[in-house]
N, C-alpha and C positions, 0 to 999 in steps of 0.2 A: 567569597562566601556571600556577599551581598547580591551579586549577580545570580547566584544559584537559588536564593530564597524564593523569588517569584515563580521560577520554573518548578521548584519543589511544591509550592502551594497549588499550582495548576495540576500537578500530578496527583494530588490528594483529592481533587474534585471527582465526584462520582456522577455518571450520567443519570438522568431521571429514569426511574423504572416505569415500564408500561403498566397500565391498570390490569388486574387479573381478568381473564376471560370468563364468560358465564359458566356456571357449573357444568352444563351439558357439553359445551364446546371443550372445556378443560378436560373432562373425562375422555372425550373422543380423541383429543390430542395426546393424552397420556397413553391411550391404547395404540395410537399410531407410533408414538415414540418407543413403546415397548416392543412393537413389531419390528421396527427397523433398527433398533439399537441406538438411536440418536439421543434419547433422553437418559440413557444410562452410559456408564463408562465403557461397558463391554462393546467392542467393535467400533465405537464412535470416538474414543479418546485414548487409543492405544498407539504408542510409538515404540517400535522395535520390541514388541512384546510386553512393554511396560504400561500398565494401566495408570493413566494420569488422574483418574477420578471424575473428570467432568469435561464437557466440551469446551468450557471456558479455559481450563488449564491446558487443554490440547492446543488451542489457538495461541495462548500466551507462550508456550514452549516452542511451537513450530513456526510461528509468524512474528509475534511481537518481540521476543527476546533476540532473535538473529538481526532484526531490523534495528533494534536499539544498539546492539554492538557495532553494526555497520555504521550507524550514525556517529558513534563515538570515534571510531578509527578513522573514517574518511573525512569528517569535518575537522577532527584534530590535525590530520595530515594537511588539510587545506590551509589551516592557519599556520602550521609549522613551515610550510613552503613559503608563504608570504613573508614570514618573519626572518627566514634564513637565506632567501635566495640572493640578497645583495651580498652578504658575506661570502656565500658559496661562489658566486660569480667572480668576485674580486680576488679571492684567495686561491680558489681551486681552478677556475676557468681562466684566470689571469686576464679578465676584462678590465678596461679602464674604469676608474671609480665613477666617472660621469655616465658611462654606458651602463654599468651595473645598476646605477641608481634608477634607471628607467624600467628595470625588469619588474619591480613590484607594481608600478602603475600599469604596465603592459598586462600583468597577470590579472589584476582586478578589472581592467577594461575588457579582457577576453571573458572574464566571468560574467560581466554585465551583458555582453553580446550573446553569450550562450544562454543566459537566463531569459532574455527577450526572445531568442529564437525558439525556445521551448514552447512558447504560447501558441504559435501556429502549428507546430508539430503535434501538440496535444489534441488538435482537432482531427487528426488522421491516424494517430498511433496511440496504443494503450500505454499507460504509465510503465508497465514492465518492458515494453518494446523500446522505450526511451531510456530507462534507467540502465539496463545492462550494456548497451553499446556506448553510452556516454561515460560510464565508469570504466569500461574497457579502454576507451581513449585516454582516460587519465592514467591508467596503469601503463599503457604502451608509451605514453609521453615520458613518464618518470623512468621507465626501463631504458628508453633511448638516451636520456640524460645520464643514466648510470653506466651505460656500456659504450657509448660513442665517445671519441676524443673530445674533450671540452673545447668549445670555441664560441664566438659571439653568435653565429648563426644557429648553432645547435641550441644554445641557451634561449634564444628568442623563440624558435619554433617549439621547443619543449615547454616553454612557459605558456605560450598561447594554447597548446593542446591540453596542458594541465588545467588551465583556467576554464576552458570550455567544458572539459570533461566533468569537473566536479560541480559545475554551476547548476546542473539539473537534478542533483541528488535529493536535497531535503524536500523541495516542493513536490517532487514526483513520488517520494515515499508516502507523503500525506495522500496524494491522489490514488496511489496503489491501494492503500488501506481503505479509503473511501469507496473505491470501485467495488470492493468485496464486502462492504458493510462492516468493516472491522475497525473503523476509526472512532474512538471515544474521546471524551474530554480528558480522561486519565492518560490515555495513550499519547494525546497531543502534548500534554504537559511533560510526560516522560521523555518524549523525543527532544523537547527543548532542554530538559535537564541533562540528558546524556550528551547532547551536543555541547553544552557548557562544560561538562566533564572533559570532553575531548579538547576543547579550547584550552583548558587549564593544564592538562597533563602532557599531551603529545608534543607541543613545542619544547617543554622542559626535557622530555625524553630525547628529543632530537639534539638538544644542547649537550646533554650528558654523553650521547654517542659521539658527537663532534669532539668533545674534550678527551675522550678515551681513544678514538680511532682516527681523528682528523675529519676534514670536510668531505673526504671521499665516502664516508659512511652515511651521509645525509640522504642521497637519492636512493640507494638500496633499502634503507629503512622505510622511507615513505612509500616506495614501490611495494614493499612487503605488506605494510599496513593496508594499503589500498587493494592489494591482491587478495588479502583475507576478506576484506569487505565485499569485493566483487564475487568471490566464491559464495559467501553467505547470501548475498542479494540474489544471485542466480538460482540458488537452491530454493529460496523463498518464492520467487516468481514461478518456478516450475512446480513447486508444491501447491501454490494457489490455483494454477491452471489445471492441475491434475485432480485436486480434491475439492475445489469450490467452483461454483458457477457465479460469474459476475452478474449482478442484477442492477443495471444502470438506471432502470426506471424507478425502482423503489429504494435504492440505496442499500439493499440487503444482499446476502449471499446464501447459497444453498450448499451445505456440505454434501458431497455425493454419498447417497445412502442415508441421509439424515434430513431433519427438518430445517427450515430457514433459520438463519441467525438474525434476519431482519426482513421487513417487507410483508407482503401479503401471506396469509396462512394458506394451508393446503385446501381448506374448505372453499375459500374464495377462488383459488385456481380451478378447482373442480367445477364450481358454479360457472365460471367463464367458459370452460370447455363445453359444458352442457348447453349453455346459451348459444355458443357458436354452432353447435350441431343442429339446433332448432331453427336457426336463422335462415330465411329464404334468400338473403342478399348474396349476390355473386361473390362478394368478398368473404362471406361466411362469418361475419362478426358484426352485423348491424345491431344486434342486441347490446353489444359492448359499446358501440358508438352512439348510443342514444336512440337508434332507430327502433321500429316496432316490427314484431313478427306476427304473422297471421294467426287467427284462432285455430286454423287447421293444423299448424305446426304444434300448437299446445295440445291439441287433441291426440296427435300421434304419439306424443311423449308419454311415457309410463306415469301412472298416477303417483307411484312412490318417488320417482325422480323429481316430479314437480313439487311435491310436498317438501322433499328434502331441500330443494333449491330455495323455495319460498321461505321455509323456516330459517335457513341460513341468512337470507337477505334481511328478514324482519328482525332477527336478533341484532343486526348491525344498524338498525334504525331506519332502514329504507323499506317502504311499503310499495312493492311493484303494482302497477295498475294492470288492467287486462291487456294482454298482448305485449307488454313491455317488461323486460328483465333489467333490473337495476342491481349492479354488483358494486 
């Protein structure tokens, strides 16, 4: 209970709310939201024909809740394996006590190596591309331990695979949410709290299964728990790729057919697009990079477009000078 209190306190924290936009911009955003259905529940927060009422509820039900359940099951199975692998190897695999005693150290050593190897991998692969294969390795390792005849070599190989497979789970779930702009202080605390729940419950569940069915029930149970976690995780990754656009530059995500959940507004994106069309630079975006565009380009642009762009920039506190667009 004492270990759960700090995590529960973090879960209660709420992220700071952004200041409200100016009245004109707010009215225009409401019109855009009404047009594409993102500011209302209709079309933007419906799951299987059920209206969840808001975009926030949609994200909680389709992204946050499955990831929290995955964290509970897989982190709990991680601790249960480390707690019971010695007894399993000594009584079921008939390993010598001194050999079985090294399995727990081998498991956590593989865990550390896997966690360290995730750092360079993150530079080339997305969090979803790391999460699914690593957890699949965990499931396959436990499945091999459950199906293959128990022996010292099988136990060592399965332990290494299980340790490496689960090592990348928690940190990359955080990275996955951050990639799509869905990581909040409340969600961070909730992940810690649900991981603690898995720590406290799954090892006890494994012990009850061993008491009732013997040590042969341990690996199938852990394999089933990780299999459910793998299915949920895969569904969330595919859902994010299909319905959200990752925005690594601003930390936000765009629901397909809706407004951003974080990052720059549509007005800023429109201003950047217009500026790039006016730019004479070969790259087509000198106005975005701080370069200047000629007066002829400004003369060619429509008066209404220029006024709209300058008005949007001035409302954000930036006064563009002649020939320079500041967004």
